[in-house]
N, C-alpha and C positions, 0 to 999 in steps of 0.2 A: 401589456402593461402589468407591472408587478402589483400584487395585492398588498394591502397594509400588513397582513400577516407575514408575507414574505419579507417585506422591508424590515419589520420588527425582528424577525428571526435572524436576518443577516446582520442587523445592527447589534443584536445581542451576541452573535458569534464574534464579531469584530471586537466588542468590548471584552469578551472573555479572553481573546488572543492577547489584547493589550495588557489585561490584568495579569495573566499567568506567564506570558513570554517576557513582556516588559518588566513584570514584577520579579521574575527570576534574576534578570540582569541587575535590577535595582537592589535586590536583597544582597547579591554578591558584593557589589561595590559599597553598599552601606556597611557591610561587615568590615571591609578594609578601612572605611572612614572612621567607624567607632573605635576600632582597635588602634588606629593611628592617634586618635585623640586620647585614648586611654594611656598609651605608652609615651605621649608627649612629643610626637613627631610633628613636623611642619606640614600642613595640608594646604596646598596652593589651589587645587581645583578638584571639584567633584563633577564629572561629566557623564551624562548618559549619551552614548554614541561617540564616534570618532570624527575627526576632520573639523572643518570650519564650523563655528558656532552659529546656531539659529537665533538664540537669545540667551542671556545670562544675567545674573545679579550677584552682588557681593554681600555676604552675610556679615553679621556683627563680629564674627570670629575672624574676619579677614579672608575667608575662603571664597573663591569664585564658584558659584553653582551654575552649571551650563547644560543646555540641551544642544547637541551637535548634529551635524548633517547626516552622517552615515550611521544608520542604526545597526552596527555590527557588534555591539557590546557596550562597553563603557570603561571608564578608568577613574582612579583617584590619583592625582598628581602628587607624588611623594618624592621630591628631589633627593632626600636622604637615602632612599633605597635605589632609585635609578632616575637619572636626568634624561627624560625622553620628551622634552618640550616640543621639539620640532615635529616629532612623529605623532604627538598627541593633539596637534592642532594649534600650536602656538610657537612663537620664536623663543630662542634662549633668553632674549631680553625680557620677554613677558614673564619668565619665571625668575629672573634675577632681580628685576625691578618691579615687583608686584606691590610695592608700597607698604609691605609689612615690616614690623620691627624684627630685628634679628634675635630678640630675647623672648623668653616665654616658651621655648621648645627645647627638647633634649638634643644636644649636638653629638655626643658620643653614644651611638646606639650599641646595645649589647646584641649578642646572637639571639637571645630570647625576644628582644624588641622586634628584630627583623622577622624572626620566625612567626611570632604572634600576629603581626600585621599582615604578612604574606598569606598565612594560612586562614586568616579570619574570613575571607570571602568564601572559600570552600566550606568552612564550618557553618556559616550562615545559610548556605545553600542546603546543607544537610538538615539544619534546624527547620528551614522552610519546607523541605521535603517531608520531614516528620509531621509537621502540622497538616500538610496536605494529605499524607497517608492516613492520619487520624480521621480526616473527612471521608476518605474512601472506605475506611473500616466501618465508620458509623452509618454512612448512607448506603453502602453496598454498591456493587456495579453489575450490570447485566453481562451474562456470559453464556455462550451456547453449552448446554450440557454435554453435547456430543464431543466437544473439544476437551472435556475433562477425562476422557478415556484414552487408553493406549491401544484400543482394539480397532482393527481395520474394518470399515463398513462397505467399501466398494473399491474395486481396482479396474478401471476402464482399460480396454485394449489399446486405446490411442488417446492423445491429448490434442486439443485444438489450440493453436497459437493465436496471438492477437491479430495476426494478418490472415486468419482463417485457413491456415494450413493444418493438415493432420499429421502428427508424428507419433512414432511408437512410444508407448508408455514404459519407462524403465522398470517400474515395479511389477508390471504384468510380465515383461520379458524375464524378470528374475524369479518369477513363480510365487510372488506374494499372493495370498488368497484372502477372501472375505472371512472374517472371524479370527484371523491371526492376531496375536498380541505382540506388539513391538516392545521388547523389554529394554533394549539398548541400541544406540546408534554410535558406531565407532567406539564402543566400550563405555559410553556415557549412559547412565540409567535414565529411562524415560518414565515420567509420571503422568503426562498428559499429551494429547495429540500435538499441541503447539510446540512441544519440545522436539518432536520428530521433525517438523517442518524447519524449525530453527537450526537444529544440529546439522541437517542436510545442507541447508543454505550456506552456513558458515563453515562447512567441512573443508578439509584440505587433502583428503585421500586421493590418490591417483593410481591408475594401472601402469604397467610397464611401458605402454605406448602413449601415456600422457592423458588418457581420458579421466574425467572425474569419477571417483569411486567412493563408496561407503559400505560399511558392514552392518547389517541389521541382525540383532540377536532376536530370534522369533520363537514364540511358544505356539505350538499347534497340536491339538489333541493330547495335551499333557507332555509333549516332547519339546525340548529346547535345542535349537540349532542355529548356526550362523548362515546368512545369505548375503552374497555379494551383489550389490546393486550399483548400476552405473547411471547416476543422475544426468539429465540433459540440462543444458543452459537455456533457460526459458526467458525470453524478453518480456519485461514487465511494463514497458512504456514505448509507444510508437514514435516518440520524438527523440529518444536518447538511445544509447547503446547499453543501458542497464540490463544485465541478465543475471539471473540467480539460478542456483542448482535446484532442480525439482525432480521428484520421483513419481508423482501422480497417484496419491492416495487420498481417500476420503474417510472420515471417522465413522465408527458405528454409532447408531442412534436408536432410541426407543421408538418404535412405530406405533405411537398412541394415536388412535383415530379421533379427529376433532369434528369431522363432517362426513356424512355419507350422502352422495348426490342422488336425488330422486330418480327412480326408475333405472338406476345403474345396476350392473351385475352384482355389485356388493350389496346394494339395497335389497335386491330380490333374494340374495342368499341369506339375508338376516343380519348383516353386519350393522353394529350400532356405534354411535359416538361414545368414546370411553374405552372401547375394545383396544387391545394391544395385539397387533399382528405378529405372530411368532414364526410361522413357517408357511411357505407356499410350495405346493407340489412335493411335500415331504422334505424340502430343503430349508434349513434355518435361515432366516432373513436378518441382515444387519443394517440395511439401509433401503430407502425407497428406490434408489437407482438399481439395487440388486433385484428388487421385486420386478421392476420394469424389464430388466434383462431376462428374467425367468419367464415372464409373460410373453415376451417377443419370440420365445422358442416354441410357443404353441402353434398348432395348425389352426386355420380358420374354423371357428365353430367348436373347438375343443374345450371341454370343461376342465376345471382344476380344483383340487381341494386346498383350502388354506386353514391353518390352525390359529385360533385367537384365544386370548385370555380375557375373561369377563368376570369381574367380582371375585377373583382368586380361583376361578374354575377354568379348565381348558375345554374348548369347543372346536369341533371340526365342521367347517362350512364348505359348500360346493357352489362354484359360480362358473358362468360361461362369459369370459371377458369380451368386451366389444372393441372393435378397431375404429378409431375416430381420427379426424384431421387435427393436427397440432400446429403445422407451419404452413406458410404461404408458398406457392410455387416460385421458382426462380428462372430467369432467362439469363444465360451466361454467354457473353461474347468473348471469343478468344481471338486476339489480333495476330493471326498467323501462327504457324507451328511453334515458333520460338518466342512469340509475343506474350504479353500479359493478358490477364482475364479481368473482366468487369461483370459483376453479377447484379442483376436488376430485379426489383420486386415492386408490386403495386401496393401503395399505402392508402389508407382510408377505404372508401367503398363500403358496400354492404357486407357486414360480417358473415352473413349466411352464405355468401358467395366467395369468401376469402380464400377458399381452396382452389378456385377456378382461374385459369389463365385469361379468361374473358371478363373477369371482374373489372369494372371501370374505376379509375382513381388516378392518383399521381404516381407515375412510374419513377421510382427513385433508385439510387445506387445503394445496394446492400453491402457489397465489399468490392475492393479494387486492389489490383496488384501494382504497387507503386514502383516495383523494380523495373517496370517498363516506362521509359522516359515520356512516352506519349500519354501516359495516364497519371503522371505525377501531380497534376493540378486538380484531378478529380477527387472528391471527398465523398465518404459515405453520407447519404442524405441528400446529395445533389439530385435535382429533379430533371429527368430527360424530357425536354419540351418538344423537340423536333428531330425527325430523321428525313433528310431530303426535303426539308421545308414542310413536311407534313406533321401535324400535331399528333401527340401520342397520349393514349389513355389506357391501353391494355398491353399485357405481355404478348398477346397474339399479334398485335400490330407491330411490336418490336421485332418479333421473330420473322414475320413476313418481309418487312421493310429492310431489316438488316441482311437477310439472305439475298434479297434483290440487290442491295447496295454492294454486297460482297462480289456479286457477279460483274458489276459495272466498275467498281473501284472508285476511289476519290470522293465517296459520299460522306457528308459531314453529319455528326451527331451533336446537337446543341443541348447543353446542360445549364440549368439555373442554380447557382450556388446559394447558400444560406445568407450570404452577404449581398445578394441581388446581382452579382456579376454573372455574365454569360461565359461559358467555357465550351470549347469546341474540340472534338477529336475527329480524325478522318479514318474511316475503315479501309484497310487494305483489301485487295482482291481475295486473299486467302483467309479472310475472317470466317470462323466457324461459329455456328449458333446452336446452343443446346438448351432445351427446356427441361428443368428438373421439376417433376410434379410435387404437389403439396405433400408434406411428410405426414405419416400416420403412426399411431401408437396404440398398442393394445393396453387397455386400462380396465381396472375393476370398478373405479368410480368412487374413491374415498380420498380424503385429505388428512394428513398427519400434522401434528403441532410442531412448532419450531424448537421445542425442548429448551427454552431459555430459562436460566436460573439466575438468582441474585446471590452473589458471593460477597463475603465480608472478610477479605484477607487482612491479617494482622499487620502492624507497622513493620515489624522485622521481616515478615514474609515478603512484603513489598520491597523492602530494602535489599533483601537477599536476591530477589528476582532482578532488580535494577542493576545491582553490582555484577551479577553473572552476565547479563546481557551486554553491559558496557565492556566488561573484560573480554568476553567472547568476540565482540565486534572489533576491538583493538587488536586482539591476537590474530584474527582472521585477516585484518587489513595489512598487517606487517608480514604475514606468512606468504611467501612467493608461490606456494602450491595451491592456495585457495583461489577462488574466482571472485573475491571481493576486492575491488580496486579503488583508487582514489576518486574515480569518477562517480562512485556511489556514496561518497561522503555527503551527509546531510548538513545544510547550512541554514541560515535564518529563513530563507524562502521556504525550504522544505518544512521547517518547524512550524512556521505560520500556516502552511498548507495543511499539515496534519492536524494542528490544533483547530483550525477552522472546520475541518471535516468532523472531528470528534465533538465539537461544541454544538453541531447541528443535530447530533443524535442523543447523547445523554451527558448530563453535567458531570457525572462521576467518572466518565471516560477521560475527559480533559483533565480532571484532577489526577487520575492515575498516570496519564502521560506527563503531567507536570512533575510528578514524583520522579519518574525516570529521567526527565530533562535536568532536574536539579542535581540528582546523583551523578549524572553524566558530566554536568558542568564542574562539579566538585572534583571528580577524578581527573578530568582532562586538564583543569587548571593547576593541578598538583604535579603534573608531569614535569620532569627536570629539564625544561626547555626554556632558553632565554625568551623574555617578554611575557612568559606565563608565570603564575605565582610560584610554581615549583622551581623555576629558574632563579627567582630571587632567593628562595630558600637555599638552593644549591650554591649560589655565590656567597651567601652568608656562612654556610657550612665550610666552604673552602677558606674563607677569611679566618674563621675560627681555628681551623686546623693549621693554617699558615702562620697565624699570630699577627697578621696584618691584612688590610683590605687588598683585594685584587686591584691592579692598576686601572685607574678610571678610563684610560684610553682603550684598554682591552674590553672592559665591561661595556663601554659605549658602542664600540664596534660590533660586538656580539649582539647587543640589543638592537642596533640599527639593522644589521643583516637579517636577523630573525624576524624583526618587525616587517621588513619588506617582504620576506618570504611568507609571513603570516597573512599580510594584506593581499598578496598575489593569490594565495590559497583561498582566501575568503571570496575574492572576486570570481575565482574559478567555480567554487561550489555554489555561489549565488547564480552564476550564469547557468550552471547545470540544473539548479533548482527551478529557474524560470522555464527551462525547456521541459522539465518533468511536469510542471504545473500545466503547461500548454498541452502536453501529452495526456494528462488527466482529463482536461476539458474535451480533448478529442475522443477519448475513450468513453466519457460520459455521453457525448453526442451519439457515439456509435451504440451505446447501450440502449438509447432511445429507439434506434433503428432495429436493433435485435428484439426489443420488446414488441415492436409491431410485427416483426417476422413471425413471432409465435402468436397464433390466432387467439384473440380475446375470448374468454369464456369458451374454450374449445370443447368442453365436455357437455354434450347434449344427448341425453339418453331418453328423450321423450318418444322417439321412434323405436318401437319394440324390435325392429329389424337390426338396429345397431347393436 
């Protein structure tokens, strides 16, 4: 049952989404409305949303104000610019016999009239973005200090995919090292780490055999040189085909100690909160992951020196790291030589025994290979309740019963899903069983801070960033050599999903996203495409150059065709957005499983032998 705090938080998030997403649409249409009134145009309808009306009222000015069924945007019905009554949710008769007098509005529109009214929506979005940007500037927003650097903090040898596979890391294969500074990506200057990720993702470079490629300009030990890197296409959502270019880098961070665990190796060596770890074993450290990798290279019982800064002074400490359990054991069932795998772990139970295969609890699915049709219904988190009608509570039981079942064949495993449904799979005779012991990690026993800072970007700085991101995204979308496709377009569902997430973390983040959204809306609406504001401006310009309006039949046909294309595109991106949202929920559920896989409070140095 949800707590009152959860209900309040979710309600607040929904209100913020309505305010900033709905508000952005309203501001755009309100700009058209005010400009039309200013220039003396006839305004028949002001609608938020498309399609059939939910409710409406007629104002003293004769305009119908409407809330429509499909929240895909909105419109102001201006028949002097374009007669789109049937597509905007009404019949032509609605627009011709609206009960208004034919006097009191300008009949012969100038080019400026048409331009001013068409461009007003984008102009008001920019004004709204400026107001929001002022809010971000005044309030400030949280940002990881690590992502304000262009220095590499860690380069893992491999990457883990969302379906638990391990793949080679492109940056490691290319020879990128910890401490390198990435100065440029494909010739574009880099000022912070997020630039690196963005430029790689939206890049369009390819090798002669068609693989994704990019060029890093790297500074190492005072020397500058270029490195060719071949990004991998990394799936970002289990429910869609969305994949982005990725190279596998983590930013450098300041290793400032915020806590030293009692009786740990670091505690015994004299490390204190506030110290900054500079090097370990004579090697300069740029991230906690790099420290862990260096410690893993030690032999059991081996001591190591580490240098720290304390109060502006350098100190050398010596410690003997301890090896402790960090993850639970897994039992993996492979359904034949060419079959899929399903990994199981024990949830709950006594935390002191979490590293044991005999710990009692709920045996649940940790990961599953859905490429095997026999496992497609099984989800991470499903609980294994029976094997051969025998109840299950430990991994040892799973191992013994599954091996016996594999000898006999035809044995059923029964799972309980999160929705209360029972799911069954049958083990083939050639099923193999593997127990992976609990993971261990060599640790000194200290914790570093998250290095969060509050930044106050100026209004123009925010505009410049939003303009660059919008332009880069459009350029990448239309570039056939990039890996950004129409399936990755974000629609209303995606915008709501992102805004909802941001509103649950920090108010300034949703303000910042709303700035980007409004700049995006302004630019996209000014594209010279029929049905968009830029299309109206284009028609007006053509009429100005021709000295007479374009034939109404041609204009209406173009508007109709592009409106149908636009509606089809919107339904496509909404459908994709719904699947992405479902994938987000699936990944969120899986994150809960992963959190339990890593043993709670794993560091226990009370025993001197550890």
